[in-house]
C-alpha positions in Angstrom: -26.0 50.1 -11.0 -25.6 47.2 -8.7 -23.3 48.0 -5.8 -20.9 44.9 -4.2 -21.9 43.0 -1.4 -20.4 44.8 2.0 -18.5 42.7 4.0 -19.6 41.2 7.0 -18.8 43.0 10.3 -15.1 42.9 11.5 -17.0 41.2 14.6 -18.0 38.1 12.7 -16.9 35.0 14.0 -14.1 33.4 12.2 -14.6 30.4 9.5 -13.6 27.2 11.4 -10.5 25.4 10.6 -12.1 22.9 8.1 -13.6 25.7 6.0 -10.2 27.5 6.1 -8.2 24.7 5.3 -10.6 23.9 2.0 -10.5 27.6 1.1 -6.6 27.1 1.0 -6.5 24.1 -0.7 -9.4 25.6 -3.4 -11.9 22.9 -2.4 -14.7 25.1 -0.8 -18.3 24.1 -1.9 -21.1 26.5 -2.7 -21.3 29.8 -1.3 -18.1 28.8 1.3 -15.8 30.6 -0.5 -17.1 33.9 -1.2 -18.3 34.0 2.6 -14.6 33.2 3.6 -13.4 35.9 0.9 -15.7 38.6 2.4 -14.5 37.8 6.1 -10.8 37.9 4.9 -11.8 41.6 2.9 -13.0 42.8 6.8 -10.2 41.4 8.3 -6.8 42.5 6.2 -4.7 40.8 9.0 -6.1 37.8 9.0 -5.7 37.7 5.1 -2.1 39.0 5.4 -1.4 35.7 7.5 -3.2 33.4 5.4 -1.5 34.6 2.5 1.7 33.7 4.1 0.1 30.0 4.9 -0.8 29.4 1.4 2.7 30.0 0.2 3.8 27.8 2.7 1.7 25.0 1.9 2.4 25.1 -1.8 6.2 25.4 -0.8 5.9 22.3 1.5 3.7 20.3 -0.9 6.5 20.3 -3.6 9.2 19.6 -1.2 7.4 15.7 -0.4 6.9 13.1 -2.3 3.5 12.0 -1.0 0.0 13.7 -1.8 -1.2 15.5 0.9 -4.5 13.6 2.5 -6.6 16.7 3.3 -9.4 14.4 5.3 -6.8 12.4 7.0 -4.5 15.4 8.1 -7.6 17.0 9.4 -8.6 14.8 11.6 -5.2 14.1 12.6 -4.3 17.5 13.6 -7.9 18.0 15.1 -6.6 15.4 17.4 -3.5 16.5 18.5 -4.5 20.0 19.2 -7.5 18.7 21.4 -4.7 16.3 23.1 -1.9 19.0 23.4 -3.2 22.7 22.6 0.3 24.4 22.7 2.1 24.8 19.6 4.5 22.2 18.8 8.5 23.8 18.5 8.8 22.6 15.2 6.0 24.6 14.1 7.1 27.3 16.0 10.0 27.6 14.3 9.0 27.4 10.8 6.0 30.1 11.7 8.7 32.5 12.8 10.5 31.7 9.1 7.2 32.0 7.3 5.8 35.3 8.9 9.6 36.9 8.5 8.1 39.3 5.8 4.8 39.5 7.1 2.9 42.5 8.5 4.8 43.9 11.4 1.1 44.1 13.5 1.3 40.3 13.0 1.0 39.1 16.7 4.2 37.7 18.1 4.4 34.1 18.8 4.8 34.4 22.4 1.3 35.6 22.7 -0.4 32.6 20.5 -3.1 31.0 23.3 -5.5 28.4 22.4 -9.3 29.6 23.5 -11.6 27.8 25.9 -14.3 27.4 23.2 -14.2 23.9 21.1 -16.5 21.3 20.1 -15.7 17.9 19.1 -15.3 18.7 15.5 -14.0 22.3 15.7 -11.4 24.7 17.7 -11.1 28.2 17.5 -7.8 29.7 18.2 -7.6 33.5 19.3 -4.7 34.8 17.2 -4.3 34.6 13.2 -0.7 33.3 14.2 -2.2 30.1 15.7 -4.3 29.7 12.9 -1.6 30.2 10.5 0.1 26.9 12.8 -3.1 24.8 12.3 -3.3 25.5 8.7 0.0 24.7 8.1 -0.4 21.4 9.6 -3.2 20.7 7.6 -2.9 21.8 4.3 0.6 22.3 4.0 3.1 19.5 5.2 2.4 16.0 4.9 5.6 15.3 7.2 3.8 17.8 9.8 0.3 16.2 10.0 1.9 12.6 10.2 3.9 13.3 12.9 2.4 11.1 15.4 1.6 8.8 12.5 4.3 9.2 10.3 8.2 9.3 10.4 10.7 10.0 7.7 14.0 8.7 7.6 16.8 9.2 4.8 15.5 5.7 3.1 12.0 4.8 4.7 8.4 6.2 5.3 7.0 4.7 8.2 3.1 5.1 8.7 1.3 4.3 11.7 -2.0 4.1 12.9 -3.1 4.9 16.5 -5.0 2.3 18.4 -8.6 2.4 17.8 -8.0 4.6 14.6 -7.6 4.1 11.2 -5.2 5.6 8.8 -5.7 6.7 5.2 -2.9 7.8 2.9 -2.4 8.0 -0.7 1.0 6.7 -1.9 3.3 8.6 -4.4 1.7 6.7 -7.4 -1.8 7.3 -6.7 -2.3 4.0 -4.6 -4.7 4.4 -1.6 -3.9 2.8 1.4 -6.4 2.9 4.5 -4.8 1.3 7.8 -6.5 -0.7 10.6 -6.2 0.1 14.2 -2.8 -0.2 15.3 -1.2 -1.0 12.3 1.7 -0.1 10.2 3.0 0.8 6.8 6.4 1.4 5.4 7.7 2.2 1.9 11.3 3.3 0.5 11.3 6.9 -0.3 12.3 6.5 -3.6 8.8 4.5 -3.9 7.7 4.4 -7.3 10.9 5.5 -9.2 11.9 1.8 -10.1 9.6 -0.6 -8.0 6.3 -0.4 -5.7 6.8 -2.3 -2.4 5.7 -1.6 1.1 5.6 -3.6 4.1 2.6 -4.2 6.3 1.9 -5.0 9.9 -1.5 -5.0 10.8 -4.6 -4.5 9.0 -4.3 -2.9 5.5 -6.7 -2.4 2.3 -5.2 -1.2 -0.7 -6.8 0.3 -4.0 -4.3 0.0 -6.4 -3.2 2.1 -9.2 -2.5 0.2 -12.6 1.4 -0.2 -13.5 2.2 -3.0 -15.9 6.0 -2.5 -15.6 5.7 -2.0 -11.8 3.6 -4.4 -9.9 2.3 -2.9 -6.6 3.7 -5.7 -4.0 3.1 -6.0 0.2 5.3 -7.6 2.1 3.7 -9.0 5.2 5.2 -11.3 7.8 6.6 -14.1 5.6 3.9 -13.1 2.3 4.5 -11.6 -0.6 1.3 -10.2 -2.3 1.6 -9.1 -6.1 -1.1 -7.1 -7.4 -2.7 -8.2 -10.8 -4.5 -4.9 -11.1 -7.0 -5.2 -8.3 -8.3 -3.9 -4.6 -7.2 -5.9 -1.9 -7.2 -6.5 2.2 -4.3 -7.9 3.8 -4.1 -8.9 8.0 -1.0 -9.8 9.2 0.0 -10.7 12.9 2.1 -13.4 14.4 -0.2 -15.6 15.7 -2.1 -16.7 12.7 -0.1 -15.3 9.7 -1.2 -13.6 6.7 -4.9 -13.5 5.1 -5.9 -11.9 2.1 -9.4 -10.9 0.7 -9.7 -9.9 -2.7 -12.4 -7.5 -3.5 -11.4 -6.7 -7.3 -9.4 -7.8 -9.8 -6.6 -10.5 -8.8 -3.6 -10.8 -6.3 -0.6 -13.5 -6.2 0.0 -14.9 -2.9 3.6 -16.4 -1.8 5.7 -17.2 1.0 9.1 -15.1 0.2 11.2 -18.7 0.8 8.9 -20.6 -1.6 7.7 -18.0 -5.0 6.8 -21.5 -7.3 4.2 -22.3 -4.9 2.2 -18.9 -5.4 -1.5 -18.9 -5.2 -3.7 -16.7 -7.9 -6.7 -15.3 -5.8 -9.8 -13.5 -8.0 -12.5 -11.1 -7.1 -14.0 -12.6 -3.7 -11.7 -15.1 -2.9 -9.6 -15.4 -0.1 -6.4 -17.2 1.6 -4.5 -17.7 4.6 -0.8 -18.1 4.7 -0.5 -19.9 8.1 2.8 -18.8 10.3 3.8 -22.4 10.4 3.2 -23.1 6.2 5.2 -22.1 3.3 1.7 -22.8 1.1 -1.0 -20.6 0.8 -4.2 -22.2 1.0 -7.7 -21.2 0.0 -10.5 -20.3 2.7 -13.8 -19.6 3.1 -15.1 -16.4 4.7 -17.4 -13.8 4.9 -16.0 -10.8 3.1 -18.3 -8.1 4.7 -17.4 -9.4 8.2 -13.6 -9.2 7.2 -13.5 -6.1 5.8 -16.0 -4.5 8.9 -12.5 -2.6 10.1 -12.8 -0.3 7.3 -15.9 0.9 8.1 -15.1 1.3 11.8 -16.8 -1.8 13.0 -15.1 -4.7 15.4 -16.5 -7.8 14.4 -15.1 -11.5 14.8 -16.6 -14.9 13.5 -15.7 -17.8 15.0 -12.5 -16.2 15.8 -10.0 -17.9 17.8 -9.1 -16.1 20.8 -5.5 -15.8 20.4 -6.5 -13.7 17.2 -9.5 -11.8 19.2 -6.6 -10.7 21.7 -4.4 -9.3 19.0 -7.2 -7.4 17.6 -8.2 -5.8 20.7 -4.6 -4.8 21.5 -4.5 -2.9 18.2 -8.0 -1.6 18.8 -7.7 -0.4 22.6 -4.0 -0.2 22.9 -3.7 -2.5 26.0 -2.0 -6.0 26.6 -4.4 -8.8 26.8 -3.5 -12.0 27.9 -5.4 -15.1 27.8 -5.4 -18.4 30.3 -4.3 -21.2 28.7 -7.7 -23.2 29.8 -9.5 -20.7 27.1 -6.9 -21.4 24.2 -9.6 -23.5 22.2 -12.8 -20.9 22.8 -13.3 -19.1 19.6 -15.6 -15.8 19.5 -18.4 -14.5 17.2 -19.7 -11.0 17.9 -20.2 -7.5 16.1 -19.3 -3.9 17.9 -19.8 -0.8 16.5 -18.4 2.2 18.3 -19.0 0.6 21.6 -16.5 1.8 24.7 -13.4 -0.3 25.3 -15.4 -1.4 28.9 -18.4 -2.5 27.2 -16.5 -4.8 24.7 -14.1 -6.5 27.2 -17.0 -7.1 29.4 -19.4 -8.5 26.1 -16.5 -10.8 25.2 -16.1 -12.3 28.8 -19.6 -13.2 28.9 -19.2 -14.7 25.9 -16.4 -16.9 26.9 -17.9 -17.8 30.3 -14.4 -16.0 31.4 -13.5 -14.0 34.4 -12.1 -10.6 33.4 -9.7 -8.7 35.2 -8.5 -5.1 33.8 -5.5 -3.3 35.4 -5.0 0.2 33.9 -3.7 -1.2 30.2 -3.3 -4.7 31.2 -6.6 -7.2 30.5 -6.6 -10.6 31.3 -9.4 -13.5 30.6 -9.3 -16.8 33.3 -11.8 -19.3 34.0 -13.7 -18.2 37.0 -12.1 -18.7 40.2 -8.6 -19.4 38.3 -7.7 -15.4 38.6 -4.2 -14.7 40.0 -4.7 -13.4 43.4 
């Protein structure tokens, strides 16, 4: 007769956040689920709290329209926990309610403490109560994990990508959106009921769920981009207008005040609706460079310095000013995960400009022309 495998010793190190999140979401791979199950068998207190978490996660998932993006949620929570180790008040209140029926030996909230042991990718907590807070954030509540990235109002949902970071999300209809650093996306809380429309500021890449009855529409600046079954990228800023890059299928681009002058684009085609015009124009651009931001790369190809300044502000959360004597300069360069000061120094060198950095304010000027 074969005996059941014995559970791990009670002093075994607990699974990390990512493993617990996958376990609760039912996404454990290989032997991971069995290992966690054995750990919980040896730690009944943790198992009870995890059961509460799983119940609350399911309840919360039913109360939000958007499916929970576990990958982005995990990344957002890890950033938030490192930056602010305290459990947020709204999480405290929910945990109090969620654990009201839990076993009496679960530690009270005021005894939750963050352990000093952490790495770049993993953070452990000293109590299952705090682990519950982390897991509820990661797998249970789209409205929570995006608290620094998503704001819900009575009629709109607003998603913000932090400076230097990308934000991925899935819309209620299954359409996927990836936002570039410092970009914003908003859509109605009843998105998908009668229409599918979003508003974008900055960079966005969309992989659209087909729907012939309700076409997917992006509004960016004065532009209206209507999906005709495709995947495409949109860049919007006040200086140069709106640029569309189609990677699959077709889209229609028009000015909202001149819809009859729409331009239809196919796979591999690009177009720009300049700020000063009401008619879009086809352009020739290297698609790989235009989509470099989706891979986390900062790429400029013969880019006007005004557009460079806008991009730097989004990536590094800085204010950038450029001397009028450099207004006609254009930049070509590629940066892959370099530090802010390295990027700024390289750009100044390429432009033959003088760089002045004061906190979060950066200026480029002709040598000798810097204000004293």
